[in-house]
C-alpha positions in Angstrom: 40.5 2.1 -78.3 39.0 5.9 -78.8 38.7 7.6 -75.5 38.5 10.9 -76.1 35.7 13.2 -75.7 33.2 13.3 -78.4 31.2 16.4 -78.8 28.6 15.9 -81.6 27.0 12.7 -82.1 24.1 12.1 -84.8 22.8 9.0 -83.2 24.0 7.5 -79.8 23.0 3.9 -78.6 23.5 3.4 -75.1 23.8 -0.2 -73.7 22.6 -1.4 -70.1 26.0 -0.6 -68.4 26.2 2.9 -69.1 22.5 3.2 -68.2 22.5 1.4 -64.8 25.4 4.0 -64.0 23.7 6.7 -64.9 26.5 8.1 -67.3 24.2 8.9 -70.3 22.5 11.6 -68.7 25.9 13.0 -66.9 27.5 13.2 -70.0 24.9 14.9 -72.0 24.0 17.5 -69.0 27.7 17.9 -69.1 27.5 18.6 -72.9 30.7 16.1 -73.2 28.4 14.6 -75.6 25.7 16.1 -77.8 23.3 13.9 -79.7 20.8 14.9 -82.1 19.2 11.5 -81.1 19.3 8.9 -78.5 18.0 5.2 -79.6 17.3 2.5 -76.9 17.1 -0.6 -77.8 14.2 -2.5 -76.6 16.1 -5.2 -75.0 17.6 -2.6 -72.7 14.3 -1.7 -71.5 13.1 -5.3 -71.2 16.5 -6.1 -69.5 16.2 -3.3 -66.8 12.0 -4.3 -66.1 13.1 -7.9 -65.6 15.6 -6.5 -62.8 13.1 -4.3 -61.8 10.5 -7.0 -61.4 12.7 -9.3 -59.4 13.1 -6.0 -56.9 16.7 -5.8 -57.8 18.5 -2.3 -57.4 19.9 -2.1 -60.6 16.8 -2.3 -62.5 15.2 0.5 -60.8 17.9 2.8 -61.3 18.3 1.9 -64.8 14.6 2.7 -65.2 15.1 6.2 -63.6 17.9 6.8 -65.6 16.0 6.5 -68.8 13.3 9.0 -67.4 15.9 11.5 -66.7 17.1 11.1 -70.7 13.5 11.8 -71.6 13.1 15.0 -69.3 16.5 16.0 -71.1 15.4 15.3 -74.5 12.7 18.0 -73.9 14.7 20.1 -72.5 17.7 19.8 -74.9 15.8 19.3 -77.9 17.0 16.1 -78.9 14.9 12.8 -80.3 14.4 10.0 -77.8 13.6 6.8 -79.5 12.9 3.1 -78.7 13.9 0.7 -81.4 14.8 -3.1 -81.7 12.8 -6.3 -81.3 11.8 -7.2 -77.7 13.9 -10.1 -76.6 12.6 -13.5 -75.7 12.8 -15.0 -72.4 15.8 -17.0 -73.3 17.7 -13.9 -74.2 16.8 -12.0 -71.4 17.6 -15.0 -68.9 21.0 -15.6 -70.7 21.8 -11.7 -70.9 25.1 -12.2 -69.1 26.2 -14.7 -72.1 26.1 -11.5 -74.0 22.5 -12.2 -76.0 21.2 -8.3 -75.1 24.6 -7.0 -76.0 24.7 -8.6 -79.2 21.2 -7.1 -80.2 22.2 -3.8 -79.1 25.6 -3.9 -81.5 23.2 -5.1 -84.2 21.1 -2.0 -83.4 24.1 0.4 -83.5 25.4 -1.1 -87.1 22.3 -0.9 -88.4 21.8 2.6 -87.6 25.3 3.8 -88.5 25.1 4.9 -84.9 27.8 5.1 -81.9 27.6 2.7 -79.4 28.0 4.1 -76.1 29.5 1.5 -73.1 31.4 1.0 -70.5 31.7 -2.7 -70.9 35.2 -3.3 -72.4 34.4 -6.8 -73.9 31.2 -5.1 -75.6 33.6 -2.2 -76.8 36.4 -4.5 -78.5 33.4 -6.7 -80.0 31.8 -3.7 -81.6 35.3 -2.2 -82.6 36.0 -5.5 -84.5 32.7 -5.4 -86.3 33.4 -1.8 -87.3 31.1 0.0 -84.8 31.8 3.4 -83.9 32.6 3.1 -80.1 32.3 5.8 -77.0 33.9 3.9 -74.2 33.8 5.6 -71.0 36.0 3.7 -68.2 34.5 3.8 -65.0 36.6 5.2 -62.3 36.4 5.6 -58.6 34.2 8.8 -57.9 35.6 10.5 -54.9 33.1 11.3 -52.9 31.6 10.8 -49.8 28.5 8.6 -49.2 25.4 10.0 -47.5 25.5 6.9 -45.3 29.0 8.3 -43.7 27.3 11.0 -42.0 25.9 9.0 -39.7 29.3 7.6 -38.7 31.8 8.8 -36.1 34.6 7.5 -34.4 32.9 5.3 -32.0 30.2 4.0 -34.3 30.2 0.4 -34.9 26.7 0.0 -37.2 24.0 2.2 -38.6 20.3 1.2 -38.5 18.1 3.2 -40.9 14.6 2.4 -41.5 11.8 4.4 -43.2 9.3 6.5 -40.8 12.1 6.0 -37.8 15.0 8.3 -36.7 18.4 6.8 -37.9 20.2 4.8 -34.8 23.5 3.9 -34.5 25.5 1.1 -32.2 28.1 3.1 -30.4 30.8 2.0 -28.5 33.2 -1.5 -28.6 32.0 -5.3 -28.7 30.1 -6.2 -25.7 30.3 -2.4 -24.4 28.0 -0.7 -26.8 25.1 1.8 -26.5 22.0 2.2 -29.3 21.3 5.7 -29.7 19.6 8.0 -31.8 22.0 10.0 -34.4 19.3 12.1 -35.7 16.3 14.1 -34.6 14.3 13.6 -38.0 12.7 10.7 -39.2 13.7 9.3 -42.5 11.3 9.3 -45.0 11.2 6.3 -47.8 12.7 9.0 -50.3 15.8 9.4 -47.9 16.3 5.8 -47.8 15.7 4.9 -51.6 18.2 7.8 -52.4 20.7 6.4 -49.9 20.4 2.8 -51.2 20.8 4.2 -54.8 24.1 5.7 -54.1 25.3 2.7 -52.2 24.6 0.3 -55.7 26.1 2.8 -58.0 29.1 3.2 -55.8 29.2 -0.3 -55.4 29.8 -1.0 -59.2 32.1 2.3 -59.5 34.6 1.6 -56.8 37.8 -0.6 -56.9 37.3 -1.8 -53.4 33.5 -2.3 -53.5 31.2 -4.7 -54.9 27.8 -5.8 -54.7 28.2 -9.6 -52.8 24.5 -10.7 -52.9 21.6 -9.4 -55.0 18.2 -11.1 -54.3 14.4 -10.3 -54.9 14.1 -8.4 -51.2 17.5 -7.7 -50.2 20.8 -6.6 -51.5 24.3 -7.1 -49.4 27.0 -4.9 -50.5 30.9 -4.0 -49.6 32.1 -0.7 -49.7 36.0 -0.4 -48.3 35.1 -1.2 -44.7 31.5 -0.9 -44.7 29.1 -4.0 -44.9 25.8 -2.9 -45.9 22.4 -4.8 -46.0 19.8 -3.2 -47.9 16.3 -5.0 -47.3 12.4 -3.8 -48.7 9.3 -4.8 -49.4 7.8 -7.6 -49.9 10.5 -9.5 -48.3 10.7 -7.1 -45.3 7.6 -4.6 -44.2 9.7 -1.8 -45.1 12.9 0.0 -46.4 15.8 -0.7 -44.1 19.4 -0.1 -44.3 22.3 -1.5 -41.9 26.0 -0.7 -42.3 28.7 -2.5 -40.1 32.2 -1.4 -40.1 35.0 -2.6 -37.5 35.8 0.2 -34.8 39.0 -1.3 -33.9 41.6 -3.1 -35.9 43.7 -5.1 -33.3 46.8 -7.5 -33.5 46.9 -11.1 -31.9 49.1 -9.3 -29.3 46.6 -7.0 -28.0 44.6 -10.0 -26.8 47.1 -11.1 -24.1 46.5 -14.9 -25.2 48.7 -17.4 -22.6 52.1 -18.7 -23.9 50.1 -22.3 -24.0 47.4 -20.9 -26.5 50.1 -18.9 -28.7 51.9 -22.1 -29.1 49.0 -23.9 -30.3 47.8 -21.3 -32.9 51.4 -21.3 -34.1 52.2 -24.7 -34.0 49.1 -26.8 -34.2 46.4 -24.8 -36.1 44.8 -27.7 -37.5 41.2 -26.8 -36.7 40.1 -23.8 -34.7 36.6 -22.8 -34.2 36.4 -19.1 -33.1 32.8 -18.7 -31.7 30.7 -16.1 -29.9 27.9 -14.2 -30.0 26.7 -11.6 -32.8 28.7 -8.5 -32.2 31.0 -9.6 -29.9 34.4 -9.4 -31.8 34.6 -12.7 -33.5 35.7 -11.5 -37.0 37.6 -9.0 -35.5 39.9 -12.0 -33.9 39.8 -13.6 -37.3 41.3 -10.8 -39.1 44.0 -10.7 -36.3 44.7 -14.3 -36.7 44.9 -14.0 -40.6 47.5 -11.1 -40.1 49.4 -13.1 -37.7 49.7 -16.1 -40.1 50.3 -13.6 -43.1 53.0 -12.1 -41.1 55.1 -15.0 -40.5 55.4 -15.4 -44.1 52.7 -18.2 -44.6 50.1 -18.3 -47.5 46.6 -17.1 -46.2 43.4 -17.1 -48.0 39.7 -16.6 -46.6 36.5 -17.8 -47.4 33.8 -15.2 -46.4 30.2 -14.5 -47.8 29.7 -11.6 -47.7 33.8 -10.5 -48.0 34.0 -8.0 -44.9 37.1 -8.7 -43.4 39.7 -5.8 -43.4 42.8 -7.3 -44.9 46.1 -6.7 -46.4 46.4 -7.1 -50.3 48.8 -10.4 -49.6 45.7 -12.3 -48.2 43.1 -13.5 -51.0 39.5 -13.5 -50.1 37.0 -15.7 -51.5 33.6 -15.2 -51.9 31.6 -18.3 -51.7 28.4 -16.6 -52.5 30.1 -15.9 -56.1 31.0 -19.7 -56.3 30.1 -23.3 -55.3 31.5 -25.5 -52.4 33.2 -27.6 -54.6 34.9 -24.8 -56.7 36.3 -23.4 -53.4 37.5 -26.7 -52.7 39.1 -27.4 -55.9 41.1 -23.7 -55.7 42.2 -24.3 -52.2 43.8 -27.6 -52.9 45.3 -26.6 -56.1 46.6 -23.3 -54.7 47.7 -24.7 -51.4 47.4 -22.2 -48.9 49.0 -22.6 -45.1 46.2 -21.1 -43.2 42.6 -20.4 -44.6 40.1 -18.4 -42.6 36.4 -19.8 -42.8 34.5 -16.4 -42.2 30.7 -16.7 -40.9 29.8 -20.6 -41.3 25.9 -20.5 -41.1 24.5 -23.7 -43.3 24.8 -27.5 -43.6 27.3 -27.0 -46.6 29.5 -24.5 -44.9 29.9 -27.0 -42.3 30.5 -29.8 -44.6 33.2 -27.8 -46.6 35.0 -27.0 -43.6 35.1 -30.6 -42.6 36.3 -31.7 -46.0 38.7 -29.4 -46.5 40.1 -30.0 -43.0 40.5 -33.7 -43.5 42.2 -32.8 -47.1 45.2 -31.3 -44.5 44.1 -27.7 -45.1 44.8 -25.8 -41.9 41.6 -23.9 -41.0 39.9 -21.4 -38.6 36.5 -21.4 -38.7 34.1 -18.6 -37.6 30.7 -19.5 -36.2 28.0 -17.8 -33.9 27.4 -19.7 -30.8 26.3 -18.2 -27.5 28.7 -20.8 -25.3 31.9 -22.8 -26.5 30.1 -26.1 -26.3 27.2 -25.0 -28.8 29.8 -24.2 -31.4 30.8 -27.8 -31.4 27.3 -29.2 -31.0 26.7 -26.9 -34.5 28.8 -30.1 -36.1 27.1 -32.9 -34.3 24.7 -34.5 -37.1 26.5 -33.0 -39.9 29.6 -35.1 -39.9 30.5 -38.3 -38.2 30.9 -38.2 -34.1 34.3 -39.8 -34.7 35.7 -37.6 -37.2 34.9 -34.3 -34.9 38.4 -34.0 -33.3 40.1 -34.5 -36.6 38.1 -31.5 -37.7 38.2 -29.1 -34.5 40.9 -29.3 -32.0 40.2 -26.1 -30.6 37.3 -23.6 -29.6 38.2 -20.1 -28.8 35.2 -18.2 -27.3 35.4 -14.7 -27.8 33.0 -12.4 -25.6 33.3 -8.6 -25.3 36.0 -8.5 -27.5 38.4 -10.8 -25.8 39.1 -14.4 -25.5 36.7 -15.8 -22.8 37.5 -19.5 -22.6 39.1 -21.8 -24.7 38.3 -25.6 -25.5 40.3 -28.5 -26.4 39.1 -32.0 -27.9 40.4 -35.5 -28.7 38.9 -38.8 -28.8 39.3 -41.8 -26.4 38.0 -45.2 -25.7 36.4 -45.3 -22.0 33.5 -45.7 -20.0 31.6 -42.4 -20.2 31.5 -40.6 -16.7 28.5 -41.7 -14.6 28.3 -45.3 -16.1 29.8 -48.1 -14.2 30.2 -51.3 -16.4 33.0 -52.0 -18.5 31.6 -53.4 -21.4 29.9 -49.8 -21.5 33.4 -48.4 -22.9 33.2 -46.9 -26.4 34.7 -43.9 -28.4 34.3 -41.0 -26.5 35.1 -37.3 -27.7 36.1 -35.7 -24.4 36.5 -31.8 -24.5 38.7 -30.1 -22.0 39.5 -26.9 -20.7 42.6 -25.8 -22.7 44.4 -24.2 -20.1 43.9 -26.2 -17.2 42.8 -29.5 -18.9 39.9 -30.3 -16.8 37.3 -32.5 -18.4 34.3 -30.4 -19.3 32.0 -32.3 -21.5 31.9 -35.9 -23.0 30.1 -36.5 -26.8 29.3 -40.2 -27.5 26.7 -42.2 -29.1 23.7 -43.5 -26.9 21.6 -45.6 -28.7 20.6 -43.9 -32.1 21.3 -40.6 -30.9 24.9 -38.5 -30.2 24.8 -37.0 -26.8 26.6 -33.8 -25.4 27.0 -34.4 -21.4 28.6 -32.0 -19.2 31.0 -33.2 -16.5 30.8 -31.3 -13.3 33.4 -32.8 -11.4 33.8 -30.4 -9.2 30.0 -30.2 -7.8 29.8 -32.4 -4.6 26.0 -33.4 -3.3 25.8 -33.6 0.2 25.3 -37.6 -0.1 28.8 -37.6 -2.2 30.4 -35.7 0.2 29.2 -38.2 3.1 30.1 -41.3 0.9 33.8 -39.7 0.3 34.0 -39.3 4.2 33.0 -43.0 4.8 35.4 -44.2 2.0 38.3 -42.1 3.1 38.0 -43.5 6.7 37.8 -46.8 5.6 41.1 -46.4 3.8 42.8 -44.7 6.4 43.8 -48.0 7.8 45.9 -48.6 5.0 47.5 -45.3 3.7 47.7 -41.6 5.3 47.4 -40.2 2.0 43.8 -40.6 0.6 42.0 -39.0 -1.9 38.5 -40.3 -3.0 36.6 -39.1 -6.1 33.0 -40.2 -6.0 31.8 -40.2 -10.3 28.6 -41.9 -9.6 26.3 -43.5 -6.8 27.9 -47.0 -7.8 31.5 -46.0 -8.4 34.3 -44.3 -7.1 37.7 -43.7 -7.7 40.6 -44.0 -4.7 43.9 -42.5 -5.2 47.0 -43.5 -2.8 50.8 -43.5 -2.9 52.1 -46.4 -5.2 53.6 -48.2 -2.7 49.9 -48.9 -0.7 48.3 -50.0 -3.8 49.8 -53.9 -3.7 48.5 -53.9 0.2 45.0 -52.7 -0.6 44.2 -54.7 -3.6 45.6 -58.0 -1.7 46.3 -61.3 -3.1 44.4 -62.0 -6.4 42.1 -58.8 -5.6 40.5 -60.4 -2.2 41.4 -57.4 0.2 39.7 -54.9 -2.4 36.7 -57.4 -3.1 36.2 -57.3 0.7 36.3 -53.5 1.0 33.7 -53.3 -1.9 31.1 -55.4 -0.4 31.7 -53.6 2.8 31.0 -50.6 1.5 28.8 -51.4 -1.3 30.4 -49.4 -4.1 32.6 -50.5 -7.1 36.1 -49.1 -6.4 39.0 -48.0 -8.6 42.6 -47.7 -7.2 44.8 -45.2 -8.8 48.2 -43.8 -7.9 48.1 -40.7 -5.8 50.4 -38.2 -7.7 51.2 -34.2 -7.5 48.6 -33.7 -10.0 45.7 -35.2 -7.7 47.2 -33.9 -4.3 45.3 -30.5 -5.2 46.5 -27.0 -5.0 49.5 -25.6 -3.2 48.1 -22.9 -0.5 50.1 -20.0 0.7 50.0 -19.4 4.5 51.7 -17.8 7.3 52.7 -19.8 10.7 53.1 -19.1 14.2 54.2 -21.4 17.2 52.3 -20.4 20.4 52.3 -22.0 24.0 50.0 -24.7 23.3 49.4 -24.6 19.6 50.8 -24.3 16.3 48.8 -21.7 13.9 48.6 -22.0 10.5 46.7 -18.5 8.6 45.7 -18.8 5.5 43.2 -16.8 3.0 39.2 -16.9 3.8 39.1 -18.9 0.4 40.3 -22.0 2.2 38.1 -21.9 5.2 36.5 -25.0 6.2 38.5 -27.3 4.0 40.7 -30.6 4.3 44.2 -29.3 4.1 46.9 -31.7 3.8 50.3 -30.5 5.7 53.6 -31.9 4.2 57.3 -31.6 5.6 60.2 -31.8 2.5 57.2 -33.4 0.4 56.7 -35.9 2.7 53.1 -36.1 3.8 52.5 -35.5 7.7 48.8 -35.4 8.4 45.5 -33.7 6.9 44.0 -31.1 9.1 40.7 -29.3 8.8 40.6 -25.1 8.4 38.4 -23.2 10.6 35.6 -20.8 9.7 38.3 -17.8 9.9 40.7 -19.6 8.0 43.1 -20.6 10.5 44.3 -24.3 11.4 45.5 -25.2 15.1 47.4 -28.1 16.1 48.0 -28.7 19.4 51.3 -29.4 20.8 50.6 -32.2 22.8 51.6 -35.2 20.7 54.3 -36.7 18.6 52.9 -35.1 15.2 53.2 -31.5 16.5 56.6 -32.1 18.0 57.9 -33.1 14.4 56.3 -30.6 12.9 57.7 -27.9 15.6 61.2 -29.2 14.7 60.4 -28.7 11.0 59.9 -25.4 11.3 62.5 -24.5 13.9 65.2 -25.9 11.8 64.0 -24.2 8.5 62.6 -27.2 6.5 60.3 -27.0 3.7 56.6 -26.7 5.1 54.0 -27.3 2.3 50.0 -26.9 2.6 47.9 -28.7 -0.2 44.2 -28.4 -0.4 
């Protein structure tokens, strides 16, 4: 294939590829090609017109290039001709299959002209037919884009709009300012010039591509820049939004707990990375992908658009250039260890995530959500309720660039919290705080609907507090250690030591039945263990003439505090408004406590 510069050409027939790239006018200007005539096939004009009518940038750029060639023909005195039959609708529709290229080759052959192209396949077919070919291999142009002048090292995104001064978000996720970067308003020509340059660079640069091109919008990726171009009639004016990552973080930078690190390392069965726009979800996803790749695992991504900045050993698939079925087939056959699904938006994305997860692929998906439970709710109605815990096991909520909250999911069969009748038991998806294992939400079917119910276990109304005190007093006759949890108006759970349970229940349950009738509430008796005894409290103690005083932090004022000697329960005392517990020394329990303190035995206070 000929690649040397050709100076004198009798007739030059350019195809669509070199016209869109602006290579014809560029080579003629530089006198690398000196034609006597340039013949443009009507098919090229029809294809560009079709693209321009669809509001695609490539069509507009191509037509502008033809106008440049016309101006050069007048200046340099060569002929510009249009020849050939205008293609029909079928040939224009299937231009990508080679119909237009075939017409252009035929014109070059009939005119004994030189075919100019940057399409390697077109060049090879033309040479095979004996046509003289000028093949121009497109190489990356090492130039700085006009867009880049609006960025500095702190710029997260740039927002350009016609008749408005350019603005930028500067700072870090969650801590940014929206500021003007220039005082001069941008004209429509300014915006279109920047837009055309972006489109040209997207087709030339190795690390650049047009991700999506529609009638009123274009999404391009150039290096680290994700660029969205919108124009009328889709938007009311020309606008360009360019986003880039400000900082690349590793998983270590997030200072994750050991428990979460272990979960990510050993049980990445279905992770959701959730958060509001601009909070750093994709940055965390990048760090997660690099962490997995760094452990010698095969990692792939599904993106639309492909804007994650990742090393070459991670393959990035664009779902916008394929179908869900194609992604499914490729991933199952290529068998990655982990896959990052960036920016799940519509039902087909969520269904693909669920399908891949149920196929056994380790997945981490990125989803927009204003709070952690919203991320889970986006799956409700799209997949079966019972399947949700098999698809998602962990939700990592990102806020201001860091991990704010983590939830875990599992399926159990139980009576939903707040219901009292045993025959209401059903499959329930319980959502716990991952770090504390505290129950936060329950998901279950209620009639025809799937409901998501927050479980507020630590909020007690005055009525509940009074009920707890009454119930606790009633059970003091059976056990010194009692913990009461009122779960609804009709039900409570009473925790007592295992040794006292049989006495409380009585023979054939007669005793507990009588207690339930007297108190007017359904009671479950459960064993009191260290987990239900509450929080250990730091304290200082002092033995005075009349009292034993425990000094607590002010956060524990007005609380019921259990006092233990060598893990054996002694008594429950209430702290005062100043955080003190005073125990008078004129009784037997106080004397036991004084002896224990003086002999150095282990004293423990529990909330």
